N, C-alpha and C positions, 0 to 999 in steps of 0.2 A: 722667378720670384723668390725672395728670401723669406725664411720663416718669420723674421722680425717684422715684415711688412704688415701682416695681420695685426700684430700687436701695436704697431705704430698707428694703424688706422683706428684702433680702439682708443689709443691714447689721444689721438687727434679729436675724436668724438667727445671724450671727456673734457678736453680743453675748451672745445666750443660751447659745451653746456655750461662749464664754469664761467666763461666769459659773459655769457648771457645772465647768469645769476649774479655776477659781480656788479651788473648794472643796477640791481636792486639793493644790494648790500651797502652799508656805509662805505663811502669812497675811501676812507682812511685804511680800509682793509686791503686795498690794492697793493700797498707796499708789503703787507704780510704775505699775500699769495705769490708775488713776484719773488720775495726774499726766501721763500720755502720751496720754490720749484725744483731745486736740485736735491732736496732731502725728502720730499714727500711726493709720492707718485700722483699722476693726474687723477686717477680714480679716487684716491684717498683725499686729495684736495677738494674734489667735487663733493664727497661725502661730508667733509668738514664744512664746506660752504652751505650745504643743505641744512646741516644741524645749526650752524650759526644764523641762518635765515629764521629758523624756529625760535632761536634765542632772542633775536632782535624783534621779532613779532611779539614775543612775550613782554619784552621791555616796553615796547610802545603801548601795549594794551594795559600795562599795570603801572606805568610811570608817567605822571602828567607832564613832566619836562619834555618828553619826546612824543607825546600822543598826537600833537597837531603839526608835526613836521614830517617831511618825507624820510623814509628810512635812509635813503642814499645820502641825506644831508646831516645825519647824526654825526657829531664830531668826536674827536678823540677823548674828550672830557668824560664820556660815558664810561670809559674803562676805569677812571679814577673815582668816579662817583659811586660805582657799584662796590658792594661789600661781599665778604664771603657768605654772609647770611642771605643776601640777594640771590647769589648763585645756588645756594642749597634749596631755597624756596622754588627756584626755577626747576631744579632737578626733581623735586617733589611733584611739581605741576605736570611735567612731561610724562609722568607715569600714566596719566589719563587726562586728556584734554580735547577741546574742540579747536580746530584751526580757524583762521579768519573766514573761511567759507562755510563754517558750521559742520564740518565733517569730524566725527570722533576718532581720535587716535589713542592708542595705548602703547607703552614701551615697556619691555621686560628689562631684566637686569643688564644684559649685554648692551641693549640700545641706550640705556641711561648712561652706562659707563662710557660708550662711544661719544655721547653728547658732551660729557665732562671732558673727554680727551680733546674734542674740538675747541672747547673754551680754554683749556690749559695750553693748547698749542698756540692759540692766538695771544693769550697773555704772556706766555713765555717768550714769544718772538719780540714783542714790544718791550718787555722788561729786560731781556738780554741785550737789546740794542739801546738801552738806556733812554727809551722814548717815554716810558712811564716809570715812576719811582717804586710803586707798590704792586705786588702781584697776589691779589686775594685768592686766586685759583689754587695756589699751592697749600692753602689752608684747608681745602676740602678733602675729606677722607674718600678714597676711591671706593665706589660701591662694590659690595661683595657679590661676586657672581658664583652662585651655587652650581656645583658640577651636576650634570644630568647623565643618566645611563646612555651610553653611546649605542645608537641603533646600527646594526650590522646584520649581514646575512650569515647564517650558519652554513656548514659545509653542504648539507643536503639542499638547502635553498639556493645556494650558488649553482649547484649542478642543474637544479630545476629551472633556474632562470635562463641558463644557456640553452637548455633543451627547449624551453618554451619559445625562446627567440628563434631557434632553428625550425620548429614545427608550426608555431602559431596556434597551438592547440587551445590556449586559454583566451584567445582574441574573440571579439564580436565578429559577426558576419561582415559588417562594414570594414572593420580593421583587417580582416583576412584578405580583402580585395587588394589592399595596398601592400600586405605582407609579402606576397609573392615577388613583388617588384624590388623590395628593400631588404629582404631577409638576410642576404649574404653580407650586405653592408652593415646591417644591425648586429649580426653575430660578430663580425670583426670588431665593431666599435665597442660592444659590451665586453667581449673577451679581452680587448685591449685595456679598458678601464679596470677590469677585475684582475688582470695579470700584471699590471704595472703600478696601479695606484695613482696615476697622474690626475691632475685636476682637469675638470671639464674644459676650462679655457685653454689649457695646454693641448688638450686633445684636438679641439677644433682648429687650433693654430698650426697643426702639422701640415707640411707641404710634402709632395711626393719625394723630393730629393733630400728630405730630412731623415729618410729611413736608410740606415746603414745595414744592408742585408748580410754582408759577409761577417759582421760582428754582432748581429742580432740586437741592435740598438736603434734608438730614435733620438734625434736632437730636438729638444724642446726649449721654450723660453719660460723659465721659472717665474713665480711671483717675485717681484722685486727687480726683474730685468736681467737676471743671470742666465746664460745658456748652460744647459746640462744635457747629459745623456741618460735615458732610461733603457734598461735591458729587458728583453722579453724572451720567454721560453718557447718550447715547441708548439704548445697549443695556440699561443698567440700568433706565432709565425705561420702556422697552417691556416688560421682564420684570415690573417692578412693576405696571404698568398691567394686564397680562394677569392677574396674580394678584389685583389688586383687583376684577376682575369676579367672581371667586369669593368673595373675602373679604367683599364687600358683601352677599352673599346669606346669609352666616352670622349667625345670631342668637346672639351670644356675649356674656355679661356682661363679658367681658374686652376691654379697649380695645387689646389688643396687636396689632401688625401681623401677626406670624407666630404661627399657632395650631397646636396639636398635634392629633392625631386626636380628642382629647376636647374640642376647641374651648376649651382654656385656653391661656395663654401657653406657647410652646414652651420647653423647657429647654436649657441649655447642653449637657448630656449628649446630648440628642436631636439637636442640631445636629452634635455631634462624631460620632455614629454614622452620620448620613446622609451627611456628607462622606466618611467612611471607606468607606461602602458604595459610593458612586459612583466614588471615586477608585481603589479597588482593582481596578476593571475596566479602567482605562486606564494604570496605571503600577504598578511594583513599589515605588515610593517610599512611605515612611510619611507619608501626607498627612493633616494635621489642619487645622482652621480657621485656626490660627496660621500654617501653611505657605501657606495661600492669602493671608494678610496679607503674608508674606514675598515671595510671587510678585508681588503688587501693588506692593510697595515696589521690587522689582528692576526691573519693567517701567517704573515711573514714573522711576526714576533713570536708566535707560538712555535713556529718551525726553527727559529734560530736563537731565541732568547737574547738577542743582541739589539738593545734599544738604539745604539748608535747607528747600526746598519739600517734599521727602520727609519730613523730620522733622516738619514742620507737619502734613502730610497724615496721617501715622501717629499724631499725638498724642504724640510723644516730647518730654519736657520738656527733655532734654539732647541736643543734636545729636551728641555723641560716641557716644551709644548707636546712632544711625543710622549714623555712620561705621564703627563696629565691625562692623555687620551687612553693610555693603555695600562693605567694603574690597576684597573679591575682584574686584568689578567694576572698581574702579580699577586693579587689577593687570592685568586684561585690556586696559583702555584704554591703560595704559602700555606693555604689550607690543606693542600694535598699531602703535605709532609707529616700531618698529625699522627698517622699510623705507621710511619716508616720505622721509627725507633721503638724498640721494646725495652722497658726498664727492668724487666725480670722474666 
């Protein structure tokens, strides 16, 4: 089984969900989704479709022209009838609204920005292909997303997390019953995340034959579909080898590196739950697998001061993404020079 099979299955899942959603959306959007298949990933297409469903729900609820017809039968004229002001009013609405079933939803800055991105993508496609003459979406100012303090583990918390995973000392009595069965796997998994900074989806997608033991590296499929290698050090190697002694005894039809209690590939959700379980015993911070990735990036940047190396190690396609995440460390470094030079 190749590493890409897991990701292909995930892509197939998103495609099936998208196809079901397209049955509800205006049918003129079919050409948009088909036309962007090669440039937008299935997961992003699904996210855009979900956001566009919210957009057209809003249009039907607030515009009498479309209220009494099926959403699927709304025609292309809707795009030319809407103005930039209509889109701005929608973006204001989605900050806090009730869906058609009466459930309250709220959206922060990032979510509102993504909803605008979905609308822009739709308009851009039809405008670029000269299907519509005007593109009101380009008149909308992109919502500002204020930066937040990045949550990460400090050095002592990192050591405590690994120790807690090994011993189970901070777990409940019920959790300790399962800990003995899974601790070697869990130590290997958390050590791998902390020691490589890989995404949780990349981690669960690893197959046994993706590990290149002679070169201390693992082949993974990055976000965007590119294959890459991540390299690991002695601590990660030791934890993986300890786990492999157990893994080699398991007769599983799945070639996955990390297995669940049912001996099938472990899921992203399961990894998120086990990280939360162990981390809650050593810190009050809300720690997720992504926060372990941030911890790795921080430690690597502090050790090397090389933002391009950190970007490459984390698989960021744009180094500005990395700079944005680790700007606070630069501020600490700049502040530390205040007493270096003496004027007299």
